[in-house]
OpenMM code with the backbone's topology and positions (N, CA, C; nanometers):
from openmm import Vec3, app, unit

residues = "UNK UNK UNK UNK UNK UNK UNK UNK UNK UNK UNK UNK UNK UNK UNK UNK UNK UNK UNK UNK UNK UNK UNK UNK UNK UNK UNK UNK UNK UNK UNK UNK UNK UNK UNK UNK UNK UNK UNK UNK UNK UNK UNK UNK UNK UNK UNK UNK UNK UNK UNK UNK UNK UNK UNK UNK UNK UNK UNK UNK UNK UNK UNK UNK UNK UNK UNK UNK UNK UNK UNK UNK UNK UNK UNK UNK UNK UNK UNK UNK UNK UNK UNK UNK UNK UNK UNK UNK UNK UNK UNK UNK UNK UNK UNK UNK UNK UNK UNK UNK UNK UNK UNK UNK UNK UNK UNK UNK UNK UNK UNK UNK UNK UNK UNK UNK UNK UNK UNK UNK UNK UNK UNK UNK UNK UNK UNK UNK UNK UNK UNK UNK UNK UNK UNK UNK UNK UNK UNK UNK UNK UNK UNK UNK UNK UNK UNK UNK UNK UNK UNK UNK UNK UNK UNK UNK UNK UNK UNK UNK UNK UNK UNK UNK UNK UNK UNK UNK UNK UNK UNK UNK UNK UNK UNK UNK UNK UNK UNK UNK UNK UNK UNK".split()
positions = [
    Vec3(-2.6964, 0.6369, -1.7863),
    Vec3(-2.7166, 0.5633, -1.6633),
    Vec3(-2.6228, 0.4433, -1.6608),
    Vec3(-2.5664, 0.4142, -1.5478),
    Vec3(-2.4672, 0.3106, -1.5303),
    Vec3(-2.5327, 0.1740, -1.5155),
    Vec3(-2.4740, 0.0747, -1.5751),
    Vec3(-2.5228, -0.0618, -1.5639),
    Vec3(-2.4955, -0.1131, -1.4228),
    Vec3(-2.5781, -0.1999, -1.3728),
    Vec3(-2.5590, -0.2577, -1.2396),
    Vec3(-2.4601, -0.3739, -1.2414),
    Vec3(-2.4130, -0.4154, -1.3589),
    Vec3(-2.3162, -0.5225, -1.3687),
    Vec3(-2.1795, -0.4662, -1.3339),
    Vec3(-2.1094, -0.5261, -1.2352),
    Vec3(-1.9780, -0.4733, -1.1971),
    Vec3(-1.8786, -0.4850, -1.3122),
    Vec3(-1.7902, -0.3874, -1.3256),
    Vec3(-1.6906, -0.3942, -1.4319),
    Vec3(-1.5891, -0.5043, -1.4032),
    Vec3(-1.5258, -0.5495, -1.5079),
    Vec3(-1.4200, -0.6486, -1.4924),
    Vec3(-1.2994, -0.5820, -1.4258),
    Vec3(-1.2182, -0.6592, -1.3517),
    Vec3(-1.0972, -0.5996, -1.2935),
    Vec3(-1.0072, -0.5437, -1.4032),
    Vec3(-0.9292, -0.4465, -1.3673),
    Vec3(-0.8359, -0.3830, -1.4597),
    Vec3(-0.7461, -0.4897, -1.5195),
    Vec3(-0.7382, -0.4948, -1.6482),
    Vec3(-0.6522, -0.5905, -1.7153),
    Vec3(-0.5082, -0.5570, -1.6802),
    Vec3(-0.4404, -0.6484, -1.6179),
    Vec3(-0.3075, -0.6196, -1.5661),
    Vec3(-0.1970, -0.6270, -1.6714),
    Vec3(-0.2251, -0.6817, -1.7867),
    Vec3(-0.1239, -0.6844, -1.8909),
    Vec3(-0.1070, -0.5442, -1.9472),
    Vec3(0.0163, -0.4938, -1.9529),
    Vec3(0.0357, -0.3635, -2.0158),
    Vec3(-0.0060, -0.3717, -2.1623),
    Vec3(-0.0661, -0.2650, -2.2114),
    Vec3(-0.1094, -0.2618, -2.3503),
    Vec3(-0.0036, -0.1921, -2.4342),
    Vec3(0.0496, -0.2639, -2.5309),
    Vec3(0.1448, -0.2045, -2.6229),
    Vec3(0.0678, -0.1172, -2.7204),
    Vec3(0.1150, 0.0036, -2.7443),
    Vec3(0.0465, 0.0965, -2.8334),
    Vec3(0.0420, 0.0407, -2.9751),
    Vec3(0.1533, -0.0107, -3.0203),
    Vec3(0.1598, -0.0709, -3.1534),
    Vec3(0.1415, -0.2216, -3.1387),
    Vec3(0.0586, -0.2792, -3.2198),
    Vec3(0.0323, -0.4224, -3.2142),
    Vec3(0.1384, -0.4959, -3.2963),
    Vec3(0.2577, -0.5011, -3.2414),
    Vec3(0.3698, -0.5646, -3.3095),
    Vec3(0.3817, -0.7081, -3.2580),
    Vec3(0.3715, -0.8065, -3.3477),
    Vec3(0.3838, -0.9457, -3.3034),
    Vec3(0.5159, -0.9686, -3.2308),
    Vec3(0.5076, -1.0377, -3.1181),
    Vec3(0.6269, -1.0707, -3.0416),
    Vec3(0.6786, -0.9595, -2.9517),
    Vec3(0.6066, -0.8483, -2.9427),
    Vec3(0.6515, -0.7375, -2.8566),
    Vec3(0.6612, -0.7868, -2.7127),
    Vec3(0.7662, -0.7458, -2.6447),
    Vec3(0.7887, -0.7870, -2.5060),
    Vec3(0.8257, -0.6674, -2.4220),
    Vec3(0.7991, -0.6792, -2.2942),
    Vec3(0.8338, -0.5758, -2.1984),
    Vec3(0.9851, -0.5758, -2.1780),
    Vec3(1.0448, -0.4590, -2.1863),
    Vec3(1.1881, -0.4439, -2.1628),
    Vec3(1.2045, -0.3651, -2.0331),
    Vec3(1.2826, -0.4198, -1.9432),
    Vec3(1.3051, -0.3530, -1.8162),
    Vec3(1.4005, -0.2359, -1.8361),
    Vec3(1.3518, -0.1167, -1.8034),
    Vec3(1.4323, 0.0051, -1.8144),
    Vec3(1.4435, 0.0671, -1.6762),
    Vec3(1.5295, 0.1678, -1.6631),
    Vec3(1.5417, 0.2377, -1.5351),
    Vec3(1.4091, 0.3003, -1.4942),
    Vec3(1.3383, 0.3587, -1.5908),
    Vec3(1.2103, 0.4218, -1.5609),
    Vec3(1.1107, 0.3179, -1.5111),
    Vec3(1.1034, 0.2040, -1.5777),
    Vec3(1.0120, 0.0978, -1.5357),
    Vec3(1.0455, 0.0520, -1.3939),
    Vec3(1.1721, 0.0362, -1.3633),
    Vec3(1.2131, -0.0046, -1.2291),
    Vec3(1.1784, 0.1025, -1.1252),
    Vec3(1.1929, 0.2298, -1.1598),
    Vec3(1.1571, 0.3377, -1.0675),
    Vec3(1.0072, 0.3380, -1.0388),
    Vec3(0.9263, 0.3208, -1.1438),
    Vec3(0.7806, 0.3150, -1.1242),
    Vec3(0.7454, 0.1921, -1.0418),
    Vec3(0.8125, 0.0819, -1.0684),
    Vec3(0.7888, -0.0408, -0.9918),
    Vec3(0.8224, -0.0189, -0.8439),
    Vec3(0.9341, 0.0459, -0.8154),
    Vec3(0.9718, 0.0749, -0.6765),
    Vec3(0.8701, 0.1662, -0.6087),
    Vec3(0.8279, 0.2713, -0.6791),
    Vec3(0.7296, 0.3642, -0.6229),
    Vec3(0.5983, 0.2925, -0.5943),
    Vec3(0.5562, 0.2080, -0.6864),
    Vec3(0.4325, 0.1328, -0.6689),
    Vec3(0.4431, 0.0391, -0.5494),
    Vec3(0.5512, -0.0352, -0.5405),
    Vec3(0.5707, -0.1290, -0.4290),
    Vec3(0.5763, -0.0554, -0.2948),
    Vec3(0.6483, 0.0565, -0.2894),
    Vec3(0.6576, 0.1354, -0.1659),
    Vec3(0.5211, 0.1895, -0.1246),
    Vec3(0.4444, 0.2353, -0.2217),
    Vec3(0.3112, 0.2896, -0.1944),
    Vec3(0.2212, 0.1824, -0.1354),
    Vec3(0.2242, 0.0648, -0.1945),
    Vec3(0.1376, -0.0439, -0.1475),
    Vec3(0.1817, -0.0914, -0.0106),
    Vec3(0.3102, -0.1064, 0.0093),
    Vec3(0.3613, -0.1515, 0.1396),
    Vec3(0.3272, -0.0525, 0.2505),
    Vec3(0.3370, 0.0764, 0.2214),
    Vec3(0.3107, 0.1802, 0.3222),
    Vec3(0.1619, 0.2156, 0.3329),
    Vec3(0.0792, 0.1597, 0.2424),
    Vec3(-0.0640, 0.1956, 0.2389),
    Vec3(-0.0755, 0.3473, 0.2259),
    Vec3(-0.0006, 0.4020, 0.1319),
    Vec3(0.0129, 0.5463, 0.1153),
    Vec3(-0.0536, 0.5940, -0.0131),
    Vec3(-0.0431, 0.7253, -0.0366),
    Vec3(-0.0882, 0.7859, -0.1616),
    Vec3(0.0358, 0.8349, -0.2351),
    Vec3(0.0451, 0.8015, -0.3647),
    Vec3(0.1595, 0.8434, -0.4458),
    Vec3(0.1134, 0.8891, -0.5826),
    Vec3(0.2055, 0.9564, -0.6489),
    Vec3(0.1781, 1.0213, -0.7763),
    Vec3(0.2808, 0.9751, -0.8782),
    Vec3(0.2339, 0.9254, -0.9924),
    Vec3(0.3212, 0.8956, -1.1054),
    Vec3(0.2730, 0.9875, -1.2162),
    Vec3(0.3562, 1.0836, -1.2539),
    Vec3(0.3102, 1.1888, -1.3447),
    Vec3(0.4131, 1.2204, -1.4523),
    Vec3(0.3631, 1.2715, -1.5610),
    Vec3(0.4465, 1.3201, -1.6710),
    Vec3(0.3528, 1.3629, -1.7832),
    Vec3(0.4118, 1.3980, -1.8953),
    Vec3(0.3334, 1.4376, -2.0119),
    Vec3(0.2576, 1.3164, -2.0667),
    Vec3(0.1579, 1.3425, -2.1472),
    Vec3(0.0757, 1.2387, -2.2076),
    Vec3(0.1574, 1.1546, -2.3055),
    Vec3(0.1304, 1.0246, -2.3046),
    Vec3(0.1892, 0.9351, -2.4039),
    Vec3(0.3293, 0.8863, -2.3750),
    Vec3(0.3789, 0.9071, -2.2529),
    Vec3(0.5169, 0.8672, -2.2231),
    Vec3(0.5273, 0.7365, -2.1444),
    Vec3(0.4150, 0.6674, -2.1235),
    Vec3(0.4207, 0.5337, -2.0648),
    Vec3(0.3896, 0.5228, -1.9175),
    Vec3(0.3226, 0.6205, -1.8584),
    Vec3(0.2903, 0.6139, -1.7152),
    Vec3(0.1986, 0.4956, -1.6849),
    Vec3(0.0904, 0.4856, -1.7601),
    Vec3(-0.0049, 0.3769, -1.7376),
    Vec3(0.0584, 0.2428, -1.7697),
    Vec3(0.1328, 0.2367, -1.8790),
    Vec3(0.2002, 0.1132, -1.9180),
    Vec3(0.2929, 0.0652, -1.8061),
    Vec3(0.3773, 0.1539, -1.7564),
    Vec3(0.4731, 0.1169, -1.6516),
    Vec3(0.4013, 0.0770, -1.5228),
    Vec3(0.2945, 0.1476, -1.4893),
    Vec3(0.2212, 0.1156, -1.3665),
    Vec3(0.1523, -0.0196, -1.3791),
    Vec3(0.0920, -0.0471, -1.4948),
    Vec3(0.0294, -0.1785, -1.5154),
    Vec3(0.1324, -0.2894, -1.5053),
    Vec3(0.2499, -0.2674, -1.5620),
    Vec3(0.3560, -0.3677, -1.5532),
    Vec3(0.3950, -0.3896, -1.4072),
    Vec3(0.4023, -0.2820, -1.3297),
    Vec3(0.4382, -0.2941, -1.1882),
    Vec3(0.3286, -0.3632, -1.1074),
    Vec3(0.2034, -0.3353, -1.1404),
    Vec3(0.0908, -0.3924, -1.0653),
    Vec3(0.0592, -0.5363, -1.1051),
    Vec3(0.1209, -0.5845, -1.2082),
    Vec3(0.0920, -0.7182, -1.2605),
    Vec3(0.1072, -0.8261, -1.1537),
    Vec3(0.1952, -0.8038, -1.0579),
    Vec3(0.2216, -0.9037, -0.9539),
    Vec3(0.1164, -0.9039, -0.8428),
    Vec3(0.0308, -0.8031, -0.8407),
    Vec3(-0.0670, -0.7895, -0.7328),
    Vec3(-0.1958, -0.8617, -0.7710),
    Vec3(-0.2604, -0.9235, -0.6729),
    Vec3(-0.3874, -0.9922, -0.6984),
    Vec3(-0.4897, -0.8926, -0.7520),
    Vec3(-0.5472, -0.9196, -0.8688),
    Vec3(-0.6392, -0.8243, -0.9300),
    Vec3(-0.7634, -0.7958, -0.8461),
    Vec3(-0.7987, -0.8850, -0.7559),
    Vec3(-0.9186, -0.8602, -0.6755),
    Vec3(-0.8966, -0.7530, -0.5697),
    Vec3(-0.7727, -0.7049, -0.5536),
    Vec3(-0.7453, -0.5956, -0.4597),
    Vec3(-0.7425, -0.4603, -0.5292),
    Vec3(-0.7423, -0.4597, -0.6619),
    Vec3(-0.7329, -0.3352, -0.7374),
    Vec3(-0.8706, -0.2740, -0.7587),
    Vec3(-0.8781, -0.1458, -0.7310),
    Vec3(-0.9973, -0.0670, -0.7597),
    Vec3(-0.9527, 0.0364, -0.8613),
    Vec3(-0.9797, 0.0116, -0.9878),
    Vec3(-0.9341, 0.1001, -1.0937),
    Vec3(-1.0457, 0.1975, -1.1292),
    Vec3(-1.0247, 0.3235, -1.0960),
    Vec3(-1.1271, 0.4245, -1.1209),
    Vec3(-1.1160, 0.4749, -1.2634),
    Vec3(-1.2150, 0.4403, -1.3431),
    Vec3(-1.2202, 0.4826, -1.4824),
    Vec3(-1.3578, 0.5412, -1.5073),
    Vec3(-1.3598, 0.6570, -1.5689),
    Vec3(-1.4848, 0.7293, -1.5866),
    Vec3(-1.5151, 0.7495, -1.7336),
    Vec3(-1.6443, 0.7433, -1.7659),
    Vec3(-1.6882, 0.7673, -1.9038),
    Vec3(-1.6910, 0.9165, -1.9349),
    Vec3(-1.7019, 0.9984, -1.8324),
    Vec3(-1.7113, 1.1427, -1.8540),
    Vec3(-1.5771, 1.2097, -1.8255),
    Vec3(-1.5566, 1.3246, -1.8869),
    Vec3(-1.4375, 1.4050, -1.8595),
    Vec3(-1.4683, 1.4932, -1.7393),
    Vec3(-1.3767, 1.5035, -1.6470),
    Vec3(-1.3970, 1.5870, -1.5285),
    Vec3(-1.4967, 1.5276, -1.4305),
    Vec3(-1.4742, 1.4030, -1.3870),
    Vec3(-1.5687, 1.3417, -1.2938),
    Vec3(-1.5766, 1.4202, -1.1633),
    Vec3(-1.6920, 1.4155, -1.1005),
    Vec3(-1.7127, 1.4826, -0.9727),
    Vec3(-1.7166, 1.3813, -0.8594),
    Vec3(-1.7345, 1.4286, -0.7358),
    Vec3(-1.7373, 1.3396, -0.6201),
    Vec3(-1.8432, 1.2300, -0.6291),
    Vec3(-1.9595, 1.2614, -0.6842),
    Vec3(-2.0638, 1.1590, -0.6962),
    Vec3(-2.0207, 1.0493, -0.7935),
    Vec3(-1.9557, 1.0874, -0.9037),
    Vec3(-1.9035, 0.9880, -0.9980),
    Vec3(-1.8034, 0.8969, -0.9278),
    Vec3(-1.7180, 0.9560, -0.8471),
    Vec3(-1.6178, 0.8806, -0.7723),
    Vec3(-1.6838, 0.7823, -0.6765),
    Vec3(-1.7814, 0.8284, -0.5986),
    Vec3(-1.8500, 0.7399, -0.5041),
    Vec3(-1.9195, 0.6252, -0.5772),
    Vec3(-1.9861, 0.6573, -0.6888),
    Vec3(-2.0557, 0.5533, -0.7651),
    Vec3(-1.9568, 0.4504, -0.8207),
    Vec3(-1.8450, 0.4974, -0.8730),
    Vec3(-1.7448, 0.4058, -0.9281),
    Vec3(-1.6894, 0.3152, -0.8184),
    Vec3(-1.6610, 0.3702, -0.7014),
    Vec3(-1.6127, 0.2875, -0.5907),
    Vec3(-1.7189, 0.1872, -0.5465),
    Vec3(-1.8455, 0.2281, -0.5428),
    Vec3(-1.9542, 0.1371, -0.5073),
    Vec3(-1.9520, 0.0156, -0.6003),
    Vec3(-1.9390, 0.0404, -0.7309),
    Vec3(-1.9377, -0.0691, -0.8278),
    Vec3(-1.8076, -0.1488, -0.8219),
    Vec3(-1.6947, -0.0820, -0.8075),
    Vec3(-1.5664, -0.1520, -0.8009),
    Vec3(-1.5585, -0.2429, -0.6780),
    Vec3(-1.6147, -0.1982, -0.5670),
    Vec3(-1.6149, -0.2785, -0.4443),
    Vec3(-1.7209, -0.3885, -0.4477),
    Vec3(-1.8056, -0.3834, -0.5492),
    Vec3(-1.9131, -0.4816, -0.5655),
    Vec3(-1.9998, -0.4891, -0.4398),
    Vec3(-2.0384, -0.3715, -0.3920),
    Vec3(-2.1209, -0.3654, -0.2719),
    Vec3(-2.2606, -0.4193, -0.3025),
    Vec3(-2.3197, -0.4878, -0.2056),
    Vec3(-2.4504, -0.5494, -0.2290),
    Vec3(-2.5633, -0.4458, -0.2295),
    Vec3(-2.6726, -0.4848, -0.2922),
    Vec3(-2.7922, -0.4023, -0.2896),
    Vec3(-2.7868, -0.2885, -0.3882),
    Vec3(-2.8893, -0.2066, -0.3767),
    Vec3(-2.9013, -0.0895, -0.4635),
    Vec3(-2.8166, 0.0244, -0.4066),
    Vec3(-2.7518, 0.0963, -0.4950),
    Vec3(-2.6686, 0.2075, -0.4524),
    Vec3(-2.7565, 0.3165, -0.3909),
    Vec3(-2.7183, 0.3666, -0.2721),
    Vec3(-2.7951, 0.4757, -0.2114),
    Vec3(-2.7997, 0.5975, -0.3035),
    Vec3(-2.9111, 0.6671, -0.2998),
    Vec3(-2.9302, 0.7821, -0.3865),
    Vec3(-2.8669, 0.9098, -0.3370),
    Vec3(-2.8231, 0.9130, -0.2119),
    Vec3(-2.7618, 1.0339, -0.1573),
    Vec3(-2.6201, 1.0034, -0.1087),
    Vec3(-2.5414, 1.1085, -0.0956),
    Vec3(-2.3985, 1.0940, -0.0676),
    Vec3(-2.3677, 1.0332, 0.0692),
    Vec3(-2.4370, 1.0734, 0.1739),
    Vec3(-2.3999, 1.0302, 0.3089),
    Vec3(-2.4141, 0.8793, 0.3297),
    Vec3(-2.5268, 0.8163, 0.2943),
    Vec3(-2.5336, 0.6712, 0.3127),
    Vec3(-2.4343, 0.5952, 0.2239),
    Vec3(-2.4106, 0.6472, 0.1043),
    Vec3(-2.3133, 0.5840, 0.0149),
    Vec3(-2.1732, 0.5958, 0.0743),
    Vec3(-2.1395, 0.7113, 0.1271),
    Vec3(-2.0092, 0.7322, 0.1912),
    Vec3(-1.9919, 0.6357, 0.3086),
    Vec3(-2.0965, 0.6183, 0.3874),
    Vec3(-2.0897, 0.5243, 0.5016),
    Vec3(-2.0623, 0.3826, 0.4539),
    Vec3(-2.1268, 0.3418, 0.3459),
    Vec3(-2.1024, 0.2079, 0.2908),
    Vec3(-1.9573, 0.1938, 0.2460),
    Vec3(-1.9059, 0.2955, 0.1796),
    Vec3(-1.7665, 0.2914, 0.1347),
    Vec3(-1.6714, 0.2836, 0.2534),
    Vec3(-1.6985, 0.3607, 0.3566),
    Vec3(-1.6116, 0.3626, 0.4753),
    Vec3(-1.6147, 0.2294, 0.5505),
    Vec3(-1.7221, 0.1545, 0.5379),
    Vec3(-1.7303, 0.0223, 0.5984),
    Vec3(-1.6556, -0.0796, 0.5130),
    Vec3(-1.6662, -0.0676, 0.3809),
    Vec3(-1.6088, -0.1666, 0.2900),
    Vec3(-1.4583, -0.1513, 0.2680),
    Vec3(-1.4092, -0.0291, 0.2582),
    Vec3(-1.2669, -0.0085, 0.2254),
    Vec3(-1.1696, -0.0721, 0.3248),
    Vec3(-1.1920, -0.0634, 0.4548),
    Vec3(-1.0943, -0.1215, 0.5472),
    Vec3(-1.0951, -0.2748, 0.5545),
    Vec3(-1.1863, -0.3399, 0.4869),
    Vec3(-1.1977, -0.4856, 0.4966),
    Vec3(-1.0810, -0.5596, 0.4321),
    Vec3(-1.0201, -0.4998, 0.3304),
    Vec3(-0.9117, -0.5641, 0.2572),
    Vec3(-0.8064, -0.4594, 0.2226),
    Vec3(-0.6846, -0.5014, 0.1927),
    Vec3(-0.5793, -0.4051, 0.1566),
    Vec3(-0.5897, -0.3614, 0.0102),
    Vec3(-0.6901, -0.2796, -0.0191),
    Vec3(-0.7157, -0.2372, -0.1559),
    Vec3(-0.6078, -0.1431, -0.2082),
    Vec3(-0.5952, -0.1419, -0.3411),
    Vec3(-0.5099, -0.0478, -0.4121),
    Vec3(-0.6016, 0.0284, -0.5071),
    Vec3(-0.6196, 0.1577, -0.4817),
    Vec3(-0.7027, 0.2409, -0.5680),
    Vec3(-0.6123, 0.3026, -0.6741),
    Vec3(-0.6418, 0.2723, -0.8004),
    Vec3(-0.5631, 0.3221, -0.9124),
    Vec3(-0.6450, 0.4295, -0.9825),
    Vec3(-0.5948, 0.5511, -0.9786),
    Vec3(-0.6636, 0.6665, -1.0392),
    Vec3(-0.5889, 0.7065, -1.1654),
    Vec3(-0.6203, 0.6389, -1.2753),
    Vec3(-0.5556, 0.6691, -1.4028),
    Vec3(-0.6222, 0.7915, -1.4652),
    Vec3(-0.5458, 0.8706, -1.5384),
    Vec3(-0.5943, 0.9950, -1.6001),
    Vec3(-0.6456, 1.0924, -1.4937),
    Vec3(-0.5767, 1.0958, -1.3807),
    Vec3(-0.6209, 1.1789, -1.2677),
    Vec3(-0.6155, 1.3282, -1.2975),
    Vec3(-0.5506, 1.3689, -1.4056),
    Vec3(-0.5511, 1.5109, -1.4410),
    Vec3(-0.6925, 1.5565, -1.4780),
    Vec3(-0.7823, 1.4623, -1.5026),
    Vec3(-0.9205, 1.4965, -1.5331),
    Vec3(-1.0035, 1.5222, -1.4065),
    Vec3(-0.9517, 1.4841, -1.2904),
    Vec3(-1.0262, 1.4995, -1.1657),
    Vec3(-1.0299, 1.6464, -1.1253),
    Vec3(-1.1400, 1.6867, -1.0650),
    Vec3(-1.1430, 1.8206, -1.0076),
    Vec3(-1.0964, 1.8116, -0.8620),
    Vec3(-1.0731, 1.9247, -0.8010),
    Vec3(-1.0214, 1.9277, -0.6639),
    Vec3(-1.1120, 1.8505, -0.5680),
    Vec3(-1.2430, 1.8559, -0.5902),
    Vec3(-1.3371, 1.7849, -0.5026),
    Vec3(-1.3138, 1.6340, -0.5048),
    Vec3(-1.2777, 1.5790, -0.6211),
    Vec3(-1.2479, 1.4353, -0.6286),
    Vec3(-1.1233, 1.4010, -0.5462),
    Vec3(-1.0198, 1.4829, -0.5605),
    Vec3(-0.8992, 1.4595, -0.4806),
    Vec3(-0.9314, 1.4690, -0.3314),
    Vec3(-1.0136, 1.5665, -0.2948),
    Vec3(-1.0537, 1.5818, -0.1541),
    Vec3(-1.1313, 1.4604, -0.1054),
    Vec3(-1.2188, 1.4075, -0.1874),
    Vec3(-1.2981, 1.2902, -0.1491),
    Vec3(-1.2081, 1.1696, -0.1292),
    Vec3(-1.1110, 1.1489, -0.2179),
    Vec3(-1.0175, 1.0370, -0.2020),
    Vec3(-0.9349, 1.0567, -0.0754),
    Vec3(-0.8895, 1.1797, -0.0516),
    Vec3(-0.8140, 1.2083, 0.0706),
    Vec3(-0.8983, 1.1781, 0.1936),
    Vec3(-1.0245, 1.2180, 0.1911),
    Vec3(-1.1138, 1.1950, 0.3040),
    Vec3(-1.1351, 1.0458, 0.3282),
    Vec3(-1.1563, 0.9695, 0.2226),
    Vec3(-1.1721, 0.8243, 0.2373),
    Vec3(-1.0440, 0.7623, 0.2937),
    Vec3(-0.9305, 0.8083, 0.2436),
    Vec3(-0.8015, 0.7559, 0.2896),
    Vec3(-0.7789, 0.7922, 0.4364),
    Vec3(-0.8022, 0.9187, 0.4715),
    Vec3(-0.7835, 0.9640, 0.6094),
    Vec3(-0.8689, 0.8849, 0.7074),
    Vec3(-0.9913, 0.8559, 0.6684),
    Vec3(-1.0863, 0.7930, 0.7598),
    Vec3(-1.0860, 0.6413, 0.7549),
    Vec3(-0.9940, 0.5822, 0.6810),
    Vec3(-0.9801, 0.4354, 0.6754),
    Vec3(-0.8583, 0.3941, 0.7569),
    Vec3(-0.8499, 0.4404, 0.8782),
    Vec3(-0.7282, 0.4202, 0.9591),
    Vec3(-0.7004, 0.2739, 0.9915),
    Vec3(-0.8037, 0.1913, 1.0055),
    Vec3(-0.7814, 0.0500, 1.0381),
    Vec3(-0.6998, -0.0191, 0.9301),
    Vec3(-0.7330, 0.0070, 0.8067),
    Vec3(-0.6582, -0.0474, 0.6935),
    Vec3(-0.6785, 0.0451, 0.5743),
    Vec3(-0.5881, 0.1378, 0.5600),
    Vec3(-0.5982, 0.2347, 0.4510),
    Vec3(-0.5715, 0.1683, 0.3173),
    Vec3(-0.6422, 0.2151, 0.2148),
    Vec3(-0.6071, 0.1677, 0.0808),
    Vec3(-0.4803, 0.2390, 0.0339),
    Vec3(-0.4024, 0.1719, -0.0469),
    Vec3(-0.2946, 0.2411, -0.1175),
    Vec3(-0.3610, 0.3140, -0.2337),
    Vec3(-0.3119, 0.4331, -0.2669),
    Vec3(-0.3698, 0.5112, -0.3757),
    Vec3(-0.2585, 0.5527, -0.4706),
    Vec3(-0.2757, 0.5190, -0.5985),
    Vec3(-0.1815, 0.5587, -0.7024),
    Vec3(-0.2527, 0.6524, -0.7990),
    Vec3(-0.2060, 0.7764, -0.8063),
    Vec3(-0.2560, 0.8719, -0.9040),
    Vec3(-0.1629, 0.8663, -1.0244),
    Vec3(-0.2168, 0.8313, -1.1405),
    Vec3(-0.1397, 0.8303, -1.2648),
    Vec3(-0.1923, 0.9487, -1.3448),
    Vec3(-0.1050, 1.0460, -1.3720),
    Vec3(-0.1599, 1.1708, -1.4233),
    Vec3(-0.0568, 1.2575, -1.4946),
    Vec3(-0.1083, 1.3657, -1.5484),
    Vec3(-0.0253, 1.4684, -1.6094),
    Vec3(0.0122, 1.5734, -1.5065),
    Vec3(0.0847, 1.6726, -1.5507),
    Vec3(0.1324, 1.7783, -1.4611),
    Vec3(0.0190, 1.8580, -1.3964),
    Vec3(-0.0980, 1.8637, -1.4615),
    Vec3(-0.2104, 1.9403, -1.4058),
    Vec3(-0.2513, 1.8851, -1.2694),
    Vec3(-0.2592, 1.7516, -1.2585),
    Vec3(-0.2975, 1.6904, -1.1310),
    Vec3(-0.1875, 1.7112, -1.0269),
    Vec3(-0.0627, 1.7026, -1.0700),
    Vec3(0.0486, 1.7298, -0.9791),
    Vec3(0.0347, 1.8703, -0.9209),
    Vec3(0.0070, 1.9677, -1.0066),
    Vec3(-0.0089, 2.1069, -0.9617),
    Vec3(-0.1261, 2.1208, -0.8651),
    Vec3(-0.2379, 2.0542, -0.8952),
    Vec3(-0.3549, 2.0600, -0.8060),
    Vec3(-0.3222, 2.0017, -0.6701),
    Vec3(-0.2584, 1.8865, -0.6692),
    Vec3(-0.2244, 1.8218, -0.5416),
    Vec3(-0.1224, 1.9044, -0.4625),
    Vec3(-0.0260, 1.9625, -0.5303),
    Vec3(0.0773, 2.0407, -0.4623),
    Vec3(0.0248, 2.1736, -0.4101),
    Vec3(-0.0790, 2.2274, -0.4721),
    Vec3(-0.1286, 2.3600, -0.4335),
    Vec3(-0.2142, 2.3579, -0.3069),
    Vec3(-0.2520, 2.2419, -0.2607),
    Vec3(-0.3362, 2.2301, -0.1424),
    Vec3(-0.2590, 2.1551, -0.0335),
    Vec3(-0.2242, 2.2222, 0.0773),
    Vec3(-0.1442, 2.1575, 0.1815),
    Vec3(-0.2063, 2.0289, 0.2369),
    Vec3(-0.3389, 2.0230, 0.2476),
    Vec3(-0.4018, 1.9024, 0.3025),
    Vec3(-0.3900, 1.7849, 0.2059),
    Vec3(-0.3764, 1.8119, 0.0779),
    Vec3(-0.3540, 1.7049, -0.0189),
    Vec3(-0.2049, 1.6745, -0.0319),
    Vec3(-0.1243, 1.7774, -0.0466),
    Vec3(0.0196, 1.7595, -0.0670),
    Vec3(0.0848, 1.6854, 0.0491),
    Vec3(0.0389, 1.7101, 0.1708),
    Vec3(0.1002, 1.6472, 0.2881),
    Vec3(0.0730, 1.4973, 0.2955),
    Vec3(-0.0220, 1.4486, 0.2193),
    Vec3(-0.0559, 1.3064, 0.2244),
    Vec3(0.0066, 1.2257, 0.1108),
    Vec3(0.0678, 1.2920, 0.0160),
    Vec3(0.1318, 1.2217, -0.0950),
    Vec3(0.2737, 1.1873, -0.0514),
    Vec3(0.3016, 1.0572, -0.0408),
    Vec3(0.4324, 1.0172, 0.0115),
    Vec3(0.5391, 1.0126, -0.0962),
    Vec3(0.5012, 0.9857, -0.2213),
    Vec3(0.6009, 0.9766, -0.3281),
    Vec3(0.5478, 1.0445, -0.4531),
    Vec3(0.6367, 1.1142, -0.5191),
    Vec3(0.6052, 1.1805, -0.6456),
    Vec3(0.7086, 1.1356, -0.7457),
    Vec3(0.6678, 1.0548, -0.8400),
    Vec3(0.7610, 1.0005, -0.9377),
    Vec3(0.7270, 1.0566, -1.0752),
    Vec3(0.8174, 1.1387, -1.1261),
    Vec3(0.7978, 1.1845, -1.2629),
    Vec3(0.8496, 1.0739, -1.3525),
    Vec3(0.7602, 1.0242, -1.4350),
    Vec3(0.7960, 0.9119, -1.5202),
    Vec3(0.9128, 0.9523, -1.6025),
] * unit.nanometer
topology = app.Topology()
chain = topology.addChain("A")
for resn in residues:
    res = topology.addResidue(resn, chain)
    for name in ("N", "CA", "C"):
        topology.addAtom(name, app.Element.getBySymbol(name[0]), res)
């Protein structure tokens, strides 16, 4: 069961894999490309994909790019379970948005609350490890994005090739992804 205490905002400092004293971020072409994709996605209020094999720095580069953004606009979807479903997604957004009151027990009232809250600010939804999402989760994010026309959230999927394949195989999902950056 999930705690009612809202999670802390995503730590914007990139995490170095090795704890080497004095380690610093080095600007590379890949880092600049991820930074450009991230900035374009946020400016366009679009959905984009940063993908590659595991362990090659997708999350690191994205965190470095997002460091300049106010952390209170970031909704970082992180799940304790592997293969989260639509209900997990709705619950995580409820907590990330810090919505008041008790979370509704059924999908429709919770969805209505999310649809009211998302357009209030220019949120950036960060879906790290999105290769773990099932198609229903991608559909739910697409639906929230489609129906937030007043002020759509920017959505960044950070993932492996599996999520890229899932998004590309469905025309209603593929048509909404504005940028695909292979790290």
